[in-house]
Every structure is written in structure tokens, then in C-alpha cells.
N, C-alpha and C positions, 0 to 999 in steps of 0.2 A: 558698587565701587570696584573698579578694575585696577589691578596692580600687577607689575612684573617684578621679579626679583632682580636686584641690582646687577649691573654688569660684572662687578667684582665677584659675584657669587655665581655667575653663569655656569661654569663647569660643575660646581658643586651641586647645583639644583638637580641636575640629571641623576647623579648617583644617589643622593639621599632620598629624593622624592620618588624616583622610579623604583628604587628598592622598597621604599615604604609602600608604594602602590602595589607592587608585586606581592609583597609579603601579606599585606592586609587583604588583598583580593583573594589570594590563595587560601587564607585562613577564614575568610568571611563566609557565612552561610549564604547560599545563592537563592534560597527559597523565600527570603524576606524581601519586601518591597521598601525602597527608600521612602521616608516619610517623616512626619512629625515636625521637625524644627523649622522648616523653611517657609511656612505659609504666612507668617506675620509681617506686617509693614514696619520696618525699622523706625520710620518717622513717627509711628504711633506709640513708641515705647515711652515709659514713664521716667526713664533715667535722663541725666543731664548729658549734653554733648560730650563732656569730658569723660564720663563713664563709657560711653559708646566708643569714643576714640581710643581710650586706654585698653578696652577689651579687644578691639580690632588690632591694635598695635601688638598685643600679646600673641594673637593668632599669627599675624604676619611675621612677627619677630621670631616665633618658634621656627617657621619655615626658613627664615634667613639664617638662623644659627645652624640648622641642619644642613643647609646648602653649603655654607662656608666650611663646616666640619667635613662634609663628604669630599669637598675639593681638597682639603688638607689631609685627608685620610685619618681623621680623628674619630674615635668611637665614644669619647666622653668630652664633648665640647664644653668649654667654659661658657656659662650663660644660658645653657639649655634649661636648667632648673628655674631660671628667672621667668621663663615663658611657658613651661609645661610641668605637669605633675601627674602622679598616678599612672593610669593606663596609657595616656598620651606620651608621657615621658618614657615609659618602658618600650612602647612601640617605636619611637624615634631612635632610641639607643639600639634596639634590635636591628633597625634598618641600617644604621650607620655601621654596625658590625658586619652586616651582609655586604655592604659596599666595600669595606676593607678586605673581606675574605675573597670577594670576586676579583679584585685587582684590576677591574676594567677602567678604561679611559673614559672620563665623563665629559660629555658634550651636550650642548643645547640648554634650553631654559624653559621652565614651566610658566604658564600664565595663570594667575589666581584671579578669581572673580567672586570674592566673599561677600555675602550678605549677612549682616549681624543683626540679631534681635536681642535687645536687652530685656530679659524677663523681669528682673528686679535689681536691686543694688548689689546682689551677690551672685547672680546667675545670668549667663548669656549663652546664646546658641549661634552657631555659624553654619550656614548652608553655602557651600562653595562648589563651583564647577571648574575643575582644574583641567586645563588643556596640556596634556603631557606628550603631544604628538611629536615634538621636537627633542624630547629627551632621549639620550642614548648612553649606554654604558658599554663602550667598546664595539658596538655594532649599531646599524641604523634601527630605528624603532620598528617593531613588528607591526604589520598592518592591522592586527586585531587590537592594538593599543591606540589606534588613530583617533578614536572618538573620546571626547572629554568624559571625565569621571566625576561623580558626585562625591563630595567630602563633607561629612557631618562632624561638627565639633561642639563640645560643651566647654564653657569656661566658668570658673568660679573665682570670686574675689575673696581671698582669705584674710582680709583685714589689712593687708599690706599691698597686694598687687593682684591683678588679673592673671590667671594661668589657665592654659588649656588642660583639662583634666580627662577628657574623653575625645577619641579621634576614630572615625570610621571612614575608610576609603573604599568606595564601591568599584565595581568592575567597569571596564571601558564601555562607553555608550550609555551610562546610567544618568546622564543629564543632558 
């Protein structure tokens, strides 16, 4: 499934996601290989289409909220907790704080290409390949950022809604 963040969120995508990518890549161990979550065929999952759609909506909704917040300069956007929890929520808040602290002008838009696998009725995984080559915070994107990045996410259904609970953003060129 290919999606882009809405035009209204265009400027915010750059700041929030580029900062997230920079922070996570800077903090992520480089000796690990991406793996695990992305090998299953989503059509072979045992969940209903509505579970799959709802889990994917939580993942893309998290990015949309972060994009809008970074565009507005918000570090605690309303609605982020509707889409993220745990480590993913903490990471996105940290990224938004970095955007505000940098004070950069956000331009560009990322392209998401998530593939969701529904493990069971309470757990799903997303393997995404995010093209952030057009994202910029006050300056053109660095050439070492030109290659798409792998993003791994885990989602849980807490009885009320799907939420991203884990998020790992790999270095440029990882997908």
C-alpha cells in the first residue's frame, strides 16, 4: 500500500519525520540487521479486513499527527496518544521537541510505503520503506539521506484501539 501524507501536512512532515529519522538513526545500533517483521504476506493473515485497516490507520495516523504538530511547532499534539503508546509515543514526542528546538523551516514531504501483517487480533507489525529524500528542515536534504529508510513498527490492540507501541527507524539506504 502506497500513501503520501496530505498536502495540509506537507511542511510538518519534514520536521517531524526528518527529526525522528535523525534521532533514531543516531541512537540505533548499526551492527544489527533489519529483519523479522516484514516477511509475511498480509493477505495470508487471519484477521478481518477491518482489523487490518484499523491497524494501518493507526500507523499512518501517528505520522499524520506528528506531521501536523511539527508544522504547528507543537511538542504535545492532541491525538498522538490515540495512535501511539509506549516507546513509539516517547520517540515521537522527543522528535517534535527536537523540531521546535531547531527552529528550522520545514519543507517537503515523505512518502510512506507500509506493509502491515496482522499477527493476531491484538498484535500487528509494519514494515515500511520511507522515502525522505525531499524532506528538509531549513536546508536541502543531505546526499547521504537520499536513500529510503526502513521503518519497523509494532502495533497492539488494547481492547479499545490499535496503537503503535514500538518504532524503529533505520539509517538511509536500509530498504
